[in-house]
C-alpha positions in Angstrom: -197.2 -55.1 -49.9 -200.7 -56.2 -49.0 -201.7 -54.8 -45.6 -204.0 -56.8 -43.4 -206.0 -55.4 -40.6 -206.3 -58.5 -38.3 -209.1 -57.6 -35.9 -209.2 -59.7 -32.7 -211.8 -59.7 -30.0 -210.8 -58.0 -26.7 -213.4 -60.0 -24.7 -212.4 -62.6 -22.2 -216.0 -63.9 -21.6 -219.3 -64.3 -23.3 -222.3 -63.3 -21.2 -224.8 -66.2 -21.3 -228.6 -66.0 -21.2 -228.7 -66.4 -17.4 -226.1 -63.6 -16.9 -223.2 -65.8 -16.1 -219.9 -65.3 -17.8 -218.5 -68.1 -20.0 -214.7 -67.7 -20.2 -213.6 -67.3 -23.8 -211.5 -65.1 -26.1 -210.2 -65.9 -29.6 -209.9 -69.4 -30.9 -206.3 -70.3 -31.3 -206.4 -72.2 -34.7 -208.6 -69.4 -36.2 -205.9 -66.8 -35.4 -202.8 -68.9 -36.0 -203.6 -70.6 -39.3 -204.7 -67.4 -41.1 -201.7 -65.6 -39.6 -199.4 -68.2 -41.1 -201.1 -68.1 -44.5 -200.9 -64.3 -44.6 -197.2 -64.1 -43.5 -196.2 -66.9 -45.9 -197.8 -64.8 -48.6 -195.7 -61.8 -47.6 -198.6 -59.8 -46.3 -198.0 -57.1 -43.6 -200.2 -57.7 -40.6 -201.5 -55.3 -38.0 -203.4 -56.6 -35.0 -206.2 -54.5 -33.6 -208.7 -54.9 -30.8 -211.5 -52.8 -29.3 -209.9 -50.3 -27.0 -206.5 -51.7 -27.8 -207.0 -54.4 -25.1 -204.6 -57.3 -25.0 -206.5 -60.3 -26.5 -206.8 -63.6 -24.6 -206.9 -67.0 -26.1 -209.8 -69.3 -25.3 -208.1 -72.0 -23.3 -210.6 -74.5 -24.6 -209.0 -74.1 -28.0 -205.7 -75.3 -26.7 -207.0 -78.5 -25.0 -205.5 -81.5 -26.8 -208.9 -83.0 -27.7 -210.0 -79.7 -29.3 -206.6 -78.9 -30.9 -206.0 -82.3 -32.4 -203.7 -83.9 -29.9 -200.9 -83.0 -27.5 -198.3 -82.2 -30.2 -200.7 -79.8 -32.0 -201.7 -78.2 -28.6 -198.0 -77.6 -27.8 -197.4 -76.2 -31.3 -200.3 -73.7 -30.9 -199.1 -72.6 -27.5 -195.6 -72.1 -28.8 -196.8 -70.0 -31.7 -198.9 -67.8 -29.4 -195.8 -67.4 -27.2 -193.9 -66.3 -30.2 -196.7 -63.8 -31.1 -197.0 -62.5 -27.6 -195.0 -59.3 -28.2 -197.3 -58.1 -31.0 -200.5 -59.5 -29.4 -199.7 -57.7 -26.1 -199.7 -54.3 -27.9 -202.4 -54.2 -30.5 -203.6 -51.1 -32.3 -206.7 -49.4 -31.0 -209.4 -50.6 -33.3 -211.4 -47.3 -33.0 -208.4 -45.4 -34.3 -208.0 -47.4 -37.5 -208.7 -46.0 -41.0 -209.8 -48.3 -43.8 -207.6 -46.5 -46.3 -204.5 -47.7 -44.5 -205.3 -51.4 -45.2 -206.1 -53.6 -48.2 -208.3 -56.2 -46.3 -209.7 -57.0 -42.9 -209.8 -60.4 -41.3 -211.5 -61.5 -38.0 -210.9 -64.8 -36.3 -213.6 -66.3 -34.1 -214.0 -67.8 -30.7 -217.0 -66.7 -28.7 -215.3 -63.4 -27.9 -216.7 -61.5 -31.0 -220.2 -62.4 -29.8 -219.5 -60.2 -26.8 -217.8 -57.2 -28.2 -217.4 -56.9 -31.9 -221.1 -57.9 -32.5 -222.1 -54.6 -30.9 -219.2 -52.4 -31.9 -220.6 -49.5 -33.9 -217.1 -48.1 -34.7 -216.2 -51.5 -36.3 -219.5 -51.5 -38.1 -218.7 -48.1 -39.6 -215.2 -49.3 -40.5 -216.6 -52.3 -42.3 -218.8 -50.0 -44.3 -215.7 -48.1 -45.3 -214.0 -51.3 -46.4 -217.0 -52.2 -48.5 -217.3 -48.7 -50.0 -213.7 -49.0 -51.1 -214.3 -52.5 -52.6 -211.8 -54.1 -50.2 -211.9 -57.7 -48.9 -213.7 -58.6 -45.7 -213.1 -62.0 -44.2 -214.4 -63.7 -41.1 -214.4 -67.3 -39.7 -216.5 -69.3 -37.3 -218.2 -67.0 -34.7 -216.5 -63.9 -36.2 -219.5 -63.2 -38.7 -221.0 -61.8 -35.5 -218.7 -58.8 -36.1 -220.6 -58.1 -39.3 -223.9 -57.4 -37.5 -223.2 -53.7 -36.5 -222.4 -52.8 -40.1 -225.4 -50.6 -40.8 -226.5 -47.9 -43.3 -227.7 -44.5 -42.1 -231.3 -45.8 -42.5 -230.5 -48.8 -40.3 -230.3 -51.4 -43.1 -227.7 -54.1 -42.8 -224.8 -53.7 -45.2 -224.6 -57.5 -45.7 -228.4 -58.0 -46.3 -228.8 -60.6 -49.0 -225.1 -61.8 -48.9 -224.4 -65.5 -49.0 -222.3 -66.4 -46.0 -221.6 -69.1 -43.5 -220.5 -69.2 -39.8 -220.7 -71.5 -36.8 -224.0 -73.3 -37.2 -226.8 -74.0 -34.7 -225.9 -77.7 -35.0 -222.3 -77.1 -34.1 -223.2 -74.8 -31.2 -225.6 -77.5 -29.9 -222.9 -80.2 -30.2 -220.4 -77.9 -28.4 -222.9 -77.7 -25.5 -223.6 -74.0 -25.4 -226.8 -73.6 -27.5 -229.2 -73.9 -24.6 -227.3 -71.4 -22.6 -226.7 -68.9 -25.4 -228.4 -65.5 -25.3 -228.6 -65.8 -29.1 -227.3 -68.1 -31.8 -225.1 -66.9 -34.6 -226.8 -68.7 -37.4 -230.2 -67.5 -36.2 -229.1 -63.9 -35.9 -227.5 -63.8 -39.4 -230.6 -65.3 -41.0 -232.8 -62.8 -39.2 -230.6 -59.9 -40.3 -231.0 -60.9 -44.0 -228.1 -63.3 -44.7 -228.4 -66.2 -47.1 -226.9 -68.6 -44.7 -225.1 -71.7 -46.0 -224.4 -74.5 -43.6 -222.0 -77.3 -44.5 -221.5 -80.6 -42.6 -220.7 -80.0 -38.9 -217.0 -79.5 -38.1 -215.9 -79.9 -41.8 -214.3 -77.1 -43.8 -216.8 -74.9 -45.6 -216.1 -71.5 -47.2 -218.5 -69.2 -48.8 -217.6 -66.2 -51.1 -220.0 -63.5 -52.1 -218.6 -60.4 -53.8 -215.8 -59.2 -51.5 -217.0 -61.1 -48.4 -215.2 -64.3 -47.5 -216.6 -66.5 -44.7 -215.6 -69.8 -43.1 -217.9 -72.0 -41.0 -215.7 -73.3 -38.2 -212.1 -73.7 -37.0 -211.5 -76.3 -39.7 -212.2 -73.6 -42.3 -209.6 -71.2 -41.0 -206.8 -72.1 -43.4 -208.9 -72.4 -46.5 -210.7 -69.1 -46.0 -207.3 -67.4 -45.6 -205.9 -69.1 -48.7 -208.9 -67.9 -50.7 -208.4 -64.4 -49.4 -204.7 -64.5 -50.4 -205.6 -65.7 -53.9 -208.2 -62.9 -54.3 -205.9 -60.2 -53.0 -203.2 -61.2 -55.4 -205.5 -61.0 -58.5 
């Protein structure tokens, strides 16, 4: 059975440029849709967070206008309620060993910009996954979690990789670009990524070697489906 390490942010806020805290967490659709795809494929899923903290959902992702209507919002809330027993007791990320899993997936929300983006233990773990030729997959803001993956000489493990993520255009339209301490697209480009931006808010998935990236919430299901296809081949 394919074993998935499903790494979720443990942050409940994103510290903005002026020092204020923007409430956040994980984005509901980006956790739920890949979870459904992986479970439908028969994969075994282990949730892990930094420090084993209970992850929190970004309430903005459950608002009807963001979720796609009242019915969809209610559906997402019910799924999260069903997942509460496992989400309330995640594995401690720092204790995880890459050899115990076949692939790693990280959903977004602004939370990863706060904690996973600066997590050296997770950066080392990603290196172990790459060294073992295992799949690494991230969506929306979660490519921020790739940033601490460094070689001993400080070089970025994903330097030169084609990838996507939440774009500057989307962050601007979401209303946070001017308040952000840094923008994901900018940071990935500066680090050496060959960044690919699709149309705002439309599904866009980029695959390079064993790295699978999705641009935004609408890309969540497609990137998970591509990962399932790759894992089964």
